[in-house]
Structure formats: structure tokens, C-alpha cells
C-alpha positions in Angstrom: 131.1 110.7 92.6 127.8 109.7 92.0 124.7 111.0 93.8 123.8 108.5 96.4 121.2 106.5 95.4 117.6 106.9 97.1 116.3 104.5 99.7 113.4 101.6 98.5 110.3 103.2 100.8 108.8 99.9 102.0 105.1 99.8 100.2 102.3 98.4 101.9 99.3 95.7 100.7 96.7 98.1 99.8 98.5 99.8 97.2 98.3 98.8 93.9 100.0 96.4 92.1 100.9 98.6 89.6 101.9 101.6 91.0 104.0 99.9 93.9 107.1 100.9 92.0 106.4 104.1 91.8 105.4 104.4 95.5 109.0 102.4 96.4 110.8 105.1 94.8 109.3 107.9 95.7 111.2 110.7 97.1 111.5 111.4 100.8 112.2 110.4 103.5 110.9 108.8 106.8 107.7 110.8 107.8 108.1 111.9 111.9 105.3 110.6 114.2 103.8 113.8 115.2 102.9 114.0 110.8 99.6 114.0 110.6 99.7 111.5 107.6 101.5 108.2 107.5 103.2 106.5 105.0 100.6 104.7 103.3 98.0 106.8 104.1 95.2 107.6 101.4 94.8 111.9 100.8 93.2 114.2 98.9 94.2 117.7 97.6 91.3 119.6 96.8 91.9 121.6 94.0 90.4 125.4 93.1 90.2 127.3 90.1 91.3 130.5 91.3 94.1 129.1 92.6 97.9 128.6 91.0 98.7 125.8 88.0 99.1 123.0 89.0 97.6 120.3 92.3 96.2 123.5 94.1 94.1 124.0 90.6 93.7 120.4 89.5 93.8 118.2 92.4 94.6 115.2 93.5 93.4 112.0 95.1 96.8 109.8 96.3 98.8 107.8 98.9 101.8 109.8 101.5 104.9 108.2 100.9 107.6 110.7 102.6 108.4 114.0 103.7 111.6 116.5 102.8 111.8 119.3 105.3 109.3 119.9 108.3 106.5 120.2 107.2 106.0 119.0 103.0 104.8 115.5 102.5 105.5 113.8 99.1 103.5 111.0 97.5 101.7 109.7 95.1 98.8 110.0 93.2 96.1 106.8 91.9 97.2 107.7 88.4 101.2 107.9 89.6 102.7 111.0 89.4 104.7 112.0 92.0 103.3 114.9 94.4 104.9 116.8 96.9 102.9 119.5 99.6 102.1 121.1 102.9 100.8 118.9 105.0 98.6 121.5 106.1 96.8 121.6 102.2 95.8 118.0 102.6 93.0 116.0 103.9 91.9 112.2 104.9 90.5 110.0 101.9 86.4 110.6 102.3 83.3 110.4 100.3 82.7 113.6 98.1 80.9 116.5 100.0 77.5 118.1 97.6 78.9 121.2 99.8 82.1 121.4 98.5 83.1 123.2 95.2 86.1 122.2 94.4 87.6 121.0 90.5 89.1 117.6 91.8 85.7 116.1 93.2 82.8 117.9 90.1 82.2 114.9 88.0 81.6 112.3 91.5 79.9 115.5 92.9 77.3 115.8 89.7 76.7 111.5 90.1 75.6 112.7 93.7 73.5 115.5 93.2 71.9 113.5 90.6 70.7 110.8 92.8 69.6 113.0 95.5 67.4 115.2 93.0 65.9 111.8 91.7 64.8 111.4 95.0 62.9 114.6 95.8 59.6 114.4 96.2 59.6 111.4 98.7 57.7 112.1 101.3 58.0 109.0 103.6 55.1 109.7 105.6 57.1 112.3 106.9 53.2 114.1 108.7 51.6 111.1 108.5 50.7 111.1 105.2 51.6 108.3 101.7 54.7 109.3 99.5 53.9 112.5 97.2 55.0 110.5 93.8 
């Protein structure tokens, strides 16, 4: 007897064309209404060097697709890889913060820090004086 076929998930319009098939075939049931994330929500899993190998160390950005169990969400990353994570380990996809020292945002944080450093010294009329450059 063959295993039952996994149902296809409806794909939201904002999912890129090349990831639509991966989104539709990701494992998981419908996400319950009380979940903090629903199908198609953009999420992040921040990774830190001291964590166990895998997404806990590398982090990822992606979309929630379904659920297995009470609090485990499934989804795909922006590169098309399937993931399973506790919803408490996920964050909404948001801009990079300079104060967060995760491994996944290192390159984006470096660019942001360089841009901020380039502005240093421009005290634009803070105390009634001209720019200090």
C-alpha cells in the first residue's frame, strides 16, 4: 500500500515564481489560527555561533507554510530549502539591527555599520554650530 499523497498548499502571490513548487509541496497541515505566523508570513531564524549545528547556527529567512504538532512550523527558506522550527524560535522578517550579533545577518550588519560610520562627524546644527567636517 502506497503512502497517501501530501496535499498541495495554496501559494500566496508574494512567493517568487522559482519557489512556488517548493512552497506548494512543503510538508505540514494547516496552521492553527492561534499561531503567531500564518501561511505565507515572512519569518527569520537567527543563528548564533554557540548553538547546535544547523539553522540554530546559520539562521535563515523564509516563509511559513504549515505545521506539524502543536507548535512546530514548516516552511521554505529564500533559497528553497525546507525547514521545521518551533514558532518561538522564529522572528518576523524585519530590517537588520546593529545590536543583534547573529551569524545570519553578519554581512548586512557590516554594510549598515559602514554606512553609519560614514555619517560620523556630521553634527548638523546640534548645538547651533555648522557641520564639523
